C-alpha positions, 0 to 999 in steps of 0.5 A: 250523428253529430252532423245531423244534430247540428243541421236540425238545430240550425234549421229549427225555429226557436220560440221566444220565451215570455218575459217572466221566463226569460228573466228567470233564465237569465238569473239562472244563467248568471248563477251557472256562469259564476256571477254571485247573484246570491247576495241576498241569501246567507253567505257561503264560501266558494264553491256556490254551486255543486255539479255531479257530471256524467259525460259521453265521448262520441265517435263518428263512423270513422272512429274519430272523436266527434264530440261530447255529451254532457249530463250535469246534475245540480245540487238540491239547494241550487235546483230549488232556487232555480225553479222558483216561479217556474211551476205550472199547474199542480205545482210542477215545472213544465217540460216546455219551460225546462227546454227553454231554460236548457237552451239559454244555458247551453248556448250562452256557455260559450263565453266560458268555454262550456267549462270544458277543455278537449285535447287530442294528441296534446293539441287543444280542440275547439267546439262547435255550438252546442246542440240537443240540449235538454233539462229535467227536474226530478227528485228535487234536482235539475239535470242539464244535458247538451252535446258539444260537437268538435269543430273538426272530428279527429282520430287520436294517434295517442290519446284524447283528454277531456277536462271539466272545471270552472276557472273561478271555482264558483261552480264545483264539478265532480265526475260521478263515481264509477267508470260508467260516469264517462262512456264511449259511444261508437268508439273502437274496441279495447280502449283504456280509460283513466278518470281523475277527480279532484279531492273533496278535501282540497276543494273544502280548503278553499273556504278559507279564501276571501270572497275578495280573492274570488272576485278577481277571478275571471273565465281566463283565470287558471285557479280552478284548473287545479280542481279539474276533472280529467278523463284520458282515453287511449284507443288502439 
């Protein structure tokens, strides 16, 4: 499944967005990747963007972990700001515009490691370029989805661990409530799953830190790791 998605993404002809759409995409990307472009809006303590995350752990026919499917829903404030100027006829945001928006966001997140870490048996794993990206705008919220193939699928001897977080805490990620927020697709039977979420009270405490402190953080910083969302999967 992952391999066919990657081939389709490579062979497909990408459409170049218009200048107006491209400008909006770049602005949205700047928000998503932690650049404070909200300077003209009322000041807000970190985080500035809130994301409710779902994920699928994808297995191939050999029961190896082959990749991840991310589904990220953004808060209403960010969503409303992001779609300004994208309305087509009848005041609706069109699917073509959202697909372009999804592509520029998903493919450009490589600089930030897709806000995702994956480990198999304790070893870090690299990702191939994202495929199968999409975006929808429903109920006043944007949802971005994309698939991250592992560079080399592998079958864990002990456990697979996934972490989602922003090192700069500009974006606050939270795995949604319930065990179904992390799903196994095509995996072995009898797997055990443990999900760890950051405490909201701990994130709220960062409001006392100055913007000058956050300005020093980069994608290589480890500050946001203490607020990481984790899923540990152990299969027989």
